[in-house]
C-alpha positions as a printed NumPy array, in Angstrom:
array([[ -1.39 , -11.521,  11.463],
       [  1.463, -13.995,  11.525],
       [  1.447, -17.409,  10.005],
       [  2.834, -20.48 ,  11.705],
       [  6.027, -19.481,  13.505],
       [  8.933, -21.619,  12.575],
       [ 11.962, -22.17 ,  10.489],
       [ 12.94 , -21.212,   7.027],
       [ 14.973, -18.292,   5.78 ],
       [ 14.27 , -14.686,   6.621],
       [ 12.886, -12.828,   3.619],
       [ 12.407,  -9.078,   3.195],
       [  9.694,  -7.87 ,   0.797],
       [  9.054,  -4.309,  -0.394],
       [  5.766,  -4.241,  -2.269],
       [  3.685,  -1.626,  -4.044],
       [  0.662,  -1.42 ,  -6.298],
       [ -0.554,   0.896,  -9.014],
       [ -3.929,   1.536, -10.525],
       [ -4.289,   3.87 , -13.487],
       [ -7.737,   5.223, -12.732],
       [ -8.74 ,   3.308,  -9.578],
       [-12.369,   3.356, -10.693],
       [-14.407,   0.148, -10.986],
       [-16.871,   1.794, -13.398],
       [-14.378,   2.386, -16.22 ],
       [-11.129,   0.974, -17.565],
       [ -8.659,   1.05 , -14.668],
       [ -5.62 ,  -1.086, -15.475],
       [ -3.435,  -1.955, -12.514],
       [ -0.199,  -3.576, -11.516],
       [  1.56 ,  -4.773,  -8.409],
       [  5.18 ,  -5.561,  -7.715],
       [  7.566,  -6.775,  -5.056],
       [ 11.297,  -6.597,  -4.458],
       [ 12.143,  -9.813,  -2.589],
       [ 15.456, -10.157,  -0.749],
       [ 16.973, -13.058,   1.18 ],
       [ 20.402, -14.101,   2.447],
       [ 22.565, -15.963,  -0.058],
       [ 25.87 , -17.099,   1.39 ],
       [ 27.801, -14.03 ,   2.57 ],
       [ 25.584, -11.572,   0.692],
       [ 21.954, -11.126,  -0.342],
       [ 19.983, -12.246,  -3.377],
       [ 17.292, -10.047,  -4.907],
       [ 14.337, -10.962,  -7.09 ],
       [ 11.517,  -8.995,  -8.685],
       [  7.917, -10.076,  -9.035],
       [  5.149,  -8.19 , -10.819],
       [  1.742,  -8.786, -12.354],
       [ -1.089,  -6.786, -13.896],
       [ -4.845,  -6.657, -14.323],
       [ -6.86 ,  -4.86 , -17.024],
       [ -9.586,  -3.747, -14.571],
       [ -8.945,  -3.351, -10.854],
       [ -8.45 ,  -1.041,  -7.859],
       [ -5.439,  -0.16 ,  -5.696],
       [ -6.786,  -2.233,  -2.8  ],
       [ -7.387,  -5.297,  -4.966],
       [ -3.884,  -5.049,  -6.437],
       [ -2.311,  -4.725,  -2.968],
       [ -4.089,  -7.891,  -1.822],
       [ -3.443,  -9.824,  -5.044],
       [  0.233,  -8.857,  -4.945],
       [  0.641, -10.045,  -1.361],
       [ -1.095, -13.344,  -2.161],
       [  1.081, -14.034,  -5.2  ],
       [  4.319, -12.934,  -3.507],
       [  3.752, -15.171,  -0.481],
       [  2.802, -18.079,  -2.761],
       [  6.033, -17.653,  -4.737],
       [  8.035, -17.493,  -1.5  ],
       [  6.382, -20.783,  -0.498],
       [  7.365, -22.367,  -3.823],
       [ 10.938, -21.206,  -3.259],
       [ 11.389, -22.119,   0.427],
       [  8.23 , -23.95 ,   1.691],
       [  8.072, -21.665,   4.756],
       [  9.863, -18.461,   5.636],
       [ 10.01 , -15.674,   8.194],
       [  8.85 , -12.733,   6.112],
       [  9.033,  -9.005,   6.78 ],
       [  6.463,  -7.591,   4.33 ],
       [  6.742,  -3.819,   3.812],
       [  3.932,  -2.012,   1.967],
       [  2.613,   1.531,   1.696],
       [ -0.953,   0.145,   1.699],
       [ -2.476,   0.808,   5.119],
       [ -5.467,  -1.226,   3.919],
       [ -3.256,  -4.307,   3.526],
       [ -1.065,  -3.838,   6.599],
       [ -3.877,  -2.913,   9.005],
       [ -6.087,  -5.602,   7.522],
       [ -3.589,  -8.373,   8.186],
       [ -2.275,  -6.94 ,  11.484],
       [ -5.508,  -5.759,  13.117],
       [ -8.75 ,  -6.565,  11.275],
       [ -8.597, -10.12 ,   9.909],
       [ -8.941, -11.906,  13.26 ],
       [-12.208, -10.086,  13.951],
       [-13.559, -10.743,  10.462],
       [-12.784, -14.451,  10.808],
       [-14.421, -14.563,  14.248],
       [-17.591, -12.989,  12.791],
       [-17.739, -15.422,   9.87 ],
       [-15.947, -13.059,   7.468],
       [-18.227, -10.108,   8.087],
       [-17.467,  -6.55 ,   9.097],
       [-19.305,  -5.012,  12.028],
       [-20.978,  -2.778,   9.466],
       [-21.997,  -5.562,   7.096],
       [-20.474,  -6.882,   3.889],
       [-16.702,  -7.305,   3.741],
       [-15.273,  -5.86 ,   0.535],
       [-12.724,  -8.092,  -1.255],
       [-13.631, -10.995,   1.065],
       [-12.365, -13.68 ,  -1.306],
       [ -8.983, -11.95 ,  -1.639],
       [ -8.65 , -11.552,   2.14 ],
       [ -9.397, -15.251,   2.609],
       [ -6.826, -16.215,  -0.03 ],
       [ -4.262, -13.946,   1.624],
       [ -4.797, -15.575,   5.028],
       [ -4.188, -18.956,   3.351],
       [ -1.089, -17.686,   1.516],
       [  0.364, -16.259,   4.737],
       [ -0.379, -19.343,   6.863],
       [  2.812, -21.345,   6.097],
       [  4.996, -18.352,   6.96 ],
       [  5.646, -16.157,   9.981],
       [  4.807, -12.734,   8.502],
       [  5.484,  -9.356,  10.06 ],
       [  3.446,  -6.693,   8.254],
       [  5.053,  -3.223,   8.186],
       [  3.66 ,   0.001,   6.786],
       [  5.968,   2.397,   4.935],
       [  4.845,   5.811,   3.737],
       [  4.59 ,   5.84 ,  -0.052],
       [  6.372,   8.359,  -2.279],
       [  8.536,   9.458,   0.661],
       [ 11.886,   8.779,  -1.006],
       [ 12.467,   5.245,   0.312],
       [ 14.54 ,   3.628,  -2.43 ],
       [ 13.053,   0.122,  -2.292],
       [  9.482,   1.425,  -2.12 ],
       [ 10.178,   3.748,  -5.069],
       [ 11.624,   0.825,  -7.018],
       [  8.589,  -1.38 ,  -6.277],
       [  6.353,   1.544,  -7.31 ],
       [  8.224,   1.88 , -10.619],
       [  7.833,  -1.864, -11.27 ],
       [  4.118,  -1.795, -10.403],
       [  3.425,   1.275, -12.551],
       [  5.307,  -0.265, -15.481],
       [  3.365,  -3.517, -15.121],
       [  0.081,  -1.554, -15.09 ],
       [  0.983,   0.562, -18.11 ],
       [  2.265,  -2.34 , -20.215],
       [ -0.021,  -5.028, -18.695],
       [  3.005,  -7.251, -18.091],
       [  3.703, -10.125, -15.697],
       [  7.008, -11.565, -14.525],
       [  5.502, -15.096, -14.315],
       [  7.39 , -15.823, -11.124],
       [ 10.487, -14.513,  -9.396],
       [ 13.016, -13.02 , -11.812],
       [ 16.507, -11.631, -11.128],
       [ 16.069,  -8.122,  -9.766],
       [ 16.93 ,  -4.955, -11.644],
       [ 17.188,  -3.025,  -8.356],
       [ 20.984,  -2.617,  -8.383],
       [ 20.908,  -1.24 , -11.941],
       [ 18.006,   1.072, -11.043],
       [ 19.88 ,   2.299,  -7.953],
       [ 23.007,   3.024, -10.022],
       [ 20.908,   5.057, -12.461],
       [ 19.285,   6.971,  -9.592],
       [ 22.698,   7.698,  -8.049],
       [ 23.905,   9.022, -11.394],
       [ 21.078,  11.574, -11.07 ],
       [ 22.274,  12.52 ,  -7.589],
       [ 19.673,  10.536,  -5.628],
       [ 20.318,   7.97 ,  -2.864],
       [ 24.048,   8.728,  -2.873],
       [ 24.413,   7.863,   0.838],
       [ 21.922,   4.989,   0.779],
       [ 23.134,   1.52 ,   1.814],
       [ 20.759,  -1.022,   0.236],
       [ 21.988,  -3.772,   2.58 ],
       [ 21.555,  -1.886,   5.875],
       [ 17.847,  -2.669,   6.17 ],
       [ 18.564,  -6.301,   5.346],
       [ 21.08 ,  -6.559,   8.18 ],
       [ 18.532,  -4.973,  10.55 ],
       [ 15.613,  -7.166,   9.44 ],
       [ 17.346, -10.42 ,   8.672]])
């Protein structure tokens, strides 16, 4: 579901979430993270964002991460054209296919109660100033930016850390370390940016 079409910079987001347990009946700490990229002069700027929760689920962290990321993008640029890439089918299908029907039915599913209703409503609000294209990306399939977001989210969950806003990204350092291990040697981190932005 897109927000208001319009101006603003083009922004590429790779997001992921982690939940150590994914069980609402016992301690299940979680984290979410995003690698946020946007044009900056002749090149691209990269930021990281991450947060954590002591008791959560993967789905809740995917929604909470999208809400916070889009809110931080709004603080940075007011409105933007966002390509939001996630390996959460729940998030991507929800915003691309399901939300309009839920809204039309007064925030109810055909089968009854809508799980995480408050988070879905907040996400619709957070997306509204932007034009958002939601894209699904298979998780743990060797996509460098998804793997990086996964590492950030897992670290946030394990250490219960938050970035408290957008911070300069460690992606380039991470990629150099991965290349030293023989991974992503032919990967161009800017190619996707040129295609999307």
